[in-house]
RODO-2510 file (C-alpha; in nm, 4 decimals, decimal comma):
residues 255
     n   res          X          Y          Z
     1     x     1,4345    -1,1463     0,4534
     2     x     1,4980    -0,7745     0,4029
     3     x     1,7647    -0,6117     0,6225
     4     x     1,6127    -0,3986     0,9008
     5     x     1,2698    -0,5409     0,8182
     6     x     0,9682    -0,3458     0,9395
     7     x     0,7354    -0,6138     0,8009
     8     x     0,8137    -0,9833     0,8093
     9     x     0,5791    -1,2510     0,6762
    10     x     0,6807    -1,6115     0,7444
    11     x     0,5275    -1,9351     0,6150
    12     x     0,1855    -1,7819     0,5613
    13     x    -0,0847    -2,0146     0,4338
    14     x    -0,4314    -1,8825     0,3610
    15     x    -0,7337    -1,8990     0,1331
    16     x    -1,1098    -1,9011     0,1224
    17     x    -1,3148    -2,2117     0,1889
    18     x    -1,1416    -2,5039     0,0250
    19     x    -0,9405    -2,2778    -0,2050
    20     x    -0,5763    -2,2250    -0,1102
    21     x    -0,4568    -1,8826    -0,2185
    22     x    -0,1058    -1,8705    -0,0669
    23     x     0,1115    -2,1655     0,0388
    24     x     0,4146    -2,1076     0,2585
    25     x     0,4472    -1,7393     0,1652
    26     x     0,7525    -1,5616     0,3174
    27     x     0,9016    -1,2144     0,2500
    28     x     1,0214    -0,9048     0,4300
    29     x     0,9838    -0,5278     0,3737
    30     x     1,2772    -0,3074     0,4731
    31     x     1,2232     0,0027     0,6761
    32     x     1,1995     0,3116     0,4534
    33     x     1,1655     0,1320     0,1209
    34     x     0,8880     0,1447    -0,1411
    35     x     0,7857    -0,2156    -0,1770
    36     x     0,5476    -0,3143    -0,4564
    37     x     0,3250    -0,6230    -0,4777
    38     x     0,2710    -0,7406    -0,8387
    39     x     0,1020    -1,0257    -1,0149
    40     x    -0,1617    -1,1221    -1,2668
    41     x    -0,5357    -1,0870    -1,2193
    42     x    -0,6703    -1,3060    -0,9421
    43     x    -0,3327    -1,3854    -0,7837
    44     x    -0,4288    -1,2272    -0,4521
    45     x    -0,2460    -0,8919    -0,4462
    46     x    -0,5198    -0,6999    -0,2715
    47     x    -0,6004    -1,0008    -0,0516
    48     x    -0,2404    -1,0113     0,0660
    49     x    -0,2601    -0,6407     0,1523
    50     x    -0,5747    -0,7056     0,3563
    51     x    -0,3866    -0,9708     0,5517
    52     x    -0,1069    -0,7214     0,6179
    53     x    -0,3433    -0,4652     0,7625
    54     x    -0,5330    -0,7153     0,9733
    55     x    -0,8617    -0,7330     0,7831
    56     x    -0,8072    -1,1027     0,7088
    57     x    -0,6288    -1,3651     0,9214
    58     x    -0,4161    -1,6402     0,7625
    59     x    -0,4762    -2,0058     0,8297
    60     x    -0,1191    -2,0408     0,9562
    61     x     0,2107    -1,8480     0,9647
    62     x     0,3061    -1,5153     1,1124
    63     x     0,2911    -1,1472     1,0180
    64     x     0,5208    -0,9181     1,2148
    65     x     0,4527    -0,5433     1,1861
    66     x     0,7090    -0,3119     1,3448
    67     x     0,8134    -0,5828     1,5944
    68     x     0,4631    -0,6907     1,6855
    69     x     0,2974    -1,0120     1,5824
    70     x    -0,0355    -0,9364     1,4081
    71     x    -0,1926    -1,2804     1,3695
    72     x    -0,2002    -1,3718     1,7382
    73     x    -0,2249    -1,0155     1,8756
    74     x    -0,4661    -0,9369     2,1571
    75     x    -0,6913    -0,6369     2,1231
    76     x    -0,4452    -0,3916     2,2787
    77     x    -0,1562    -0,5105     2,0611
    78     x    -0,3677    -0,5060     1,7468
    79     x    -0,4692    -0,1466     1,8258
    80     x    -0,1012    -0,0542     1,8756
    81     x    -0,0193    -0,2063     1,5342
    82     x    -0,3019    -0,0198     1,3646
    83     x    -0,1713     0,3038     1,5073
    84     x     0,1577     0,2400     1,3280
    85     x     0,0035     0,2032     0,9828
    86     x    -0,2115     0,3999     0,7364
    87     x    -0,4161     0,2674     0,4448
    88     x    -0,5314     0,4239     0,1201
    89     x    -0,7927     0,2134    -0,0552
    90     x    -0,8267     0,1954    -0,4312
    91     x    -1,1028     0,4536    -0,4744
    92     x    -0,9883     0,6720    -0,1857
    93     x    -1,2932     0,5762     0,0302
    94     x    -1,3473     0,9335     0,1420
    95     x    -1,6755     1,0072     0,3210
    96     x    -1,8795     1,1978     0,0616
    97     x    -2,0821     1,3874     0,3244
    98     x    -1,7677     1,5370     0,4777
    99     x    -1,5286     1,7954     0,3360
   100     x    -1,1576     1,7082     0,3063
   101     x    -1,0469     1,8406     0,6428
   102     x    -1,3286     1,6634     0,8168
   103     x    -1,2196     1,3382     0,6519
   104     x    -0,8636     1,3867     0,7671
   105     x    -0,9773     1,4830     1,1169
   106     x    -1,1586     1,1523     1,1702
   107     x    -0,8633     0,9356     1,2838
   108     x    -0,7432     1,2139     1,5107
   109     x    -1,0826     1,2481     1,6756
   110     x    -1,1143     0,8728     1,7114
   111     x    -0,7658     0,7852     1,8394
   112     x    -0,6303     1,0944     2,0151
   113     x    -0,7332     1,3349     2,2873
   114     x    -0,6029     1,6453     2,1171
   115     x    -0,8062     1,9629     2,1638
   116     x    -1,0161     2,0685     1,8650
   117     x    -0,7755     2,3435     1,7613
   118     x    -0,4850     2,1005     1,7517
   119     x    -0,6873     1,8430     1,5541
   120     x    -0,7739     2,1118     1,2987
   121     x    -0,4085     2,2241     1,2769
   122     x    -0,2756     1,8671     1,2297
   123     x    -0,5394     1,7865     0,9677
   124     x    -0,4549     2,1040     0,7748
   125     x    -0,0835     2,0201     0,7967
   126     x    -0,1497     1,6758     0,6486
   127     x    -0,3484     1,8264     0,3606
   128     x    -0,0617     2,0717     0,3001
   129     x     0,1825     1,7806     0,2739
   130     x    -0,0144     1,6467    -0,0213
   131     x    -0,0752     1,9940    -0,1740
   132     x    -0,4415     2,0213    -0,0825
   133     x    -0,4498     2,2802     0,2013
   134     x    -0,6272     2,5276    -0,0297
   135     x    -0,9014     2,2703    -0,0835
   136     x    -0,9568     2,1813     0,2823
   137     x    -1,3235     2,2774     0,2825
   138     x    -1,4107     2,1263    -0,0563
   139     x    -1,6305     1,8162    -0,0721
   140     x    -1,4853     1,5011    -0,2355
   141     x    -1,7354     1,5444    -0,5235
   142     x    -1,5906     1,8882    -0,5949
   143     x    -1,2338     1,7739    -0,6663
   144     x    -1,0681     1,5475    -0,9240
   145     x    -0,9933     1,1774    -0,8879
   146     x    -0,6225     1,2451    -0,8359
   147     x    -0,6988     1,4990    -0,5638
   148     x    -0,9228     1,2483    -0,3913
   149     x    -0,6349     1,0004    -0,3888
   150     x    -0,4107     1,2693    -0,2357
   151     x    -0,6715     1,3481     0,0272
   152     x    -0,6965     0,9799     0,1130
   153     x    -0,3195     0,9689     0,1612
   154     x    -0,3464     1,2732     0,3906
   155     x    -0,6077     1,0947     0,5983
   156     x    -0,3921     0,7787     0,6044
   157     x    -0,1031     0,9927     0,7448
   158     x    -0,3164     1,1588     1,0156
   159     x    -0,1646     0,9535     1,3015
   160     x     0,1934     0,9736     1,1688
   161     x     0,2213     0,6100     1,0619
   162     x     0,5508     0,4351     0,9963
   163     x     0,3968     0,2362     0,7123
   164     x     0,1533     0,3395     0,4419
   165     x    -0,0352     0,0730     0,2432
   166     x    -0,1668     0,1879    -0,0941
   167     x    -0,4052    -0,0240    -0,2955
   168     x    -0,3879     0,0554    -0,6721
   169     x    -0,3117     0,4267    -0,6189
   170     x    -0,2855     0,4953    -0,9942
   171     x    -0,6141     0,3213    -1,0883
   172     x    -0,8373     0,5477    -1,2968
   173     x    -0,5841     0,8292    -1,3251
   174     x    -0,4476     0,9829    -1,6441
   175     x    -0,0675     0,9429    -1,7030
   176     x     0,0182     1,2965    -1,5864
   177     x    -0,1852     1,2692    -1,2633
   178     x    -0,0416     0,9246    -1,2041
   179     x     0,3118     1,0552    -1,2456
   180     x     0,2346     1,3374    -0,9961
   181     x     0,1093     1,0818    -0,7452
   182     x     0,4283     0,8769    -0,7936
   183     x     0,6359     1,1863    -0,7207
   184     x     0,4248     1,2535    -0,4071
   185     x     0,5004     0,9006    -0,2822
   186     x     0,8730     0,9468    -0,3336
   187     x     0,8617     1,2937    -0,1740
   188     x     0,6880     1,1620     0,1401
   189     x     0,9385     0,8772     0,1626
   190     x     1,2288     1,1236     0,1371
   191     x     1,0916     1,3807     0,3814
   192     x     0,9211     1,1583     0,6381
   193     x     1,0974     0,8241     0,6031
   194     x     0,7663     0,6403     0,5587
   195     x     0,7747     0,2811     0,4355
   196     x     0,5336     0,2233     0,1480
   197     x     0,3688    -0,1040     0,0508
   198     x     0,1899    -0,0611    -0,2804
   199     x    -0,0318    -0,2905    -0,4800
   200     x    -0,0243    -0,1948    -0,8453
   201     x     0,0077    -0,3302    -1,1987
   202     x     0,0966     0,0004    -1,3627
   203     x     0,4389    -0,0500    -1,5214
   204     x     0,5288     0,3193    -1,5364
   205     x     0,4571     0,3633    -1,1676
   206     x     0,6416     0,0421    -1,0770
   207     x     0,9599     0,1647    -1,2435
   208     x     0,9171     0,5134    -1,1025
   209     x     0,8712     0,4310    -0,7366
   210     x     0,9642     0,0716    -0,6475
   211     x     1,2869    -0,0143    -0,4699
   212     x     1,1869    -0,3785    -0,4697
   213     x     0,8940    -0,5887    -0,5846
   214     x     0,7510    -0,9305    -0,5288
   215     x     0,5464    -1,1040    -0,7993
   216     x     0,2695    -1,3359    -0,6905
   217     x     0,1571    -1,6292    -0,8955
   218     x    -0,1836    -1,7946    -0,8873
   219     x    -0,0585    -2,1324    -1,0085
   220     x     0,2232    -2,1781    -0,7646
   221     x     0,0394    -1,9959    -0,4844
   222     x     0,3500    -1,8083    -0,3933
   223     x     0,6226    -1,5657    -0,5096
   224     x     0,7841    -1,6316    -0,8461
   225     x     1,0138    -1,3241    -0,8545
   226     x     1,1594    -1,0777    -0,6087
   227     x     1,3976    -0,7847    -0,6528
   228     x     1,4366    -0,4415    -0,8161
   229     x     1,1954    -0,4133    -1,1074
   230     x     1,4590    -0,3208    -1,3678
   231     x     1,6631    -0,6311    -1,2765
   232     x     1,3569    -0,8567    -1,3056
   233     x     1,2756    -0,6993    -1,6449
   234     x     1,6267    -0,7475    -1,7785
   235     x     1,7432    -1,0688    -1,6137
   236     x     1,4469    -1,2895    -1,5154
   237     x     1,4134    -1,6100    -1,7197
   238     x     1,0595    -1,6825    -1,5933
   239     x     0,8192    -1,6544    -1,8895
   240     x     0,5384    -1,4821    -1,7002
   241     x     0,7742    -1,2327    -1,5358
   242     x     0,9263    -1,1422    -1,8721
   243     x     0,5861    -1,1119    -2,0369
   244     x     0,4629    -0,8881    -1,7514
   245     x     0,7544    -0,6461    -1,7645
   246     x     0,7681    -0,6402    -2,1451
   247     x     0,3881    -0,6098    -2,1691
   248     x     0,3397    -0,9097    -2,3987
   249     x     0,0299    -1,1148    -2,4589
   250     x     0,0155    -1,4634    -2,3140
   251     x     0,0396    -1,6319    -2,6540
   252     x     0,3373    -1,4213    -2,7634
   253     x     0,6905    -1,5630    -2,7382
   254     x     0,8660    -1,4389    -2,4226
   255     x     1,1124    -1,1561    -2,4819
***
């Protein structure tokens, strides 16, 4: 497991119906790192993320988040865990009927007793962190896809989480906007010490932001590679891992 782990998954087994998705899955995420979950289509990357944020429960095994066991948590403990994390979903999932600052205000209004002026100030500060304070009163439909992703990150940070989960943050973005989002992730990690868990298959982003990755495999129902992405690219002897990092077709000889 990772040293000083803020997330520890041990012997997790899960699936849907009679289909086993993961068998004896174990890994750790170190505090303050950018940890990326990789794998081919259908291997369960986003499903694993949903287990980590408590939307799905595994059949067996444990998920420890910041020293608290998620799988067996009672309602009060689960709420305490959820206060320690933030989530950005693939399309941002902003409420289209609300402007950006109203979207960011939502978690503060739901989970704190701050006065209205303080809620407004905190929400504006979060938007400033992602470079969107000048767009606070714009509707999601009035801004670009990259800006919507940034606004979703601002909302995910509303309650000052220790961990941010990002599901395909670069999906649908052009290379320049994607690179700007990568830099934002690194900047937030540097300035706030946030731990990031990112699901992505974008190679450029993986090499730009990841301290460490795990690669999931549909056939083995587990992890086939773990480590810094450059090391896996250069040293792994596993055919799928090499094809993934060298962007080769399945019927091409491994690099």
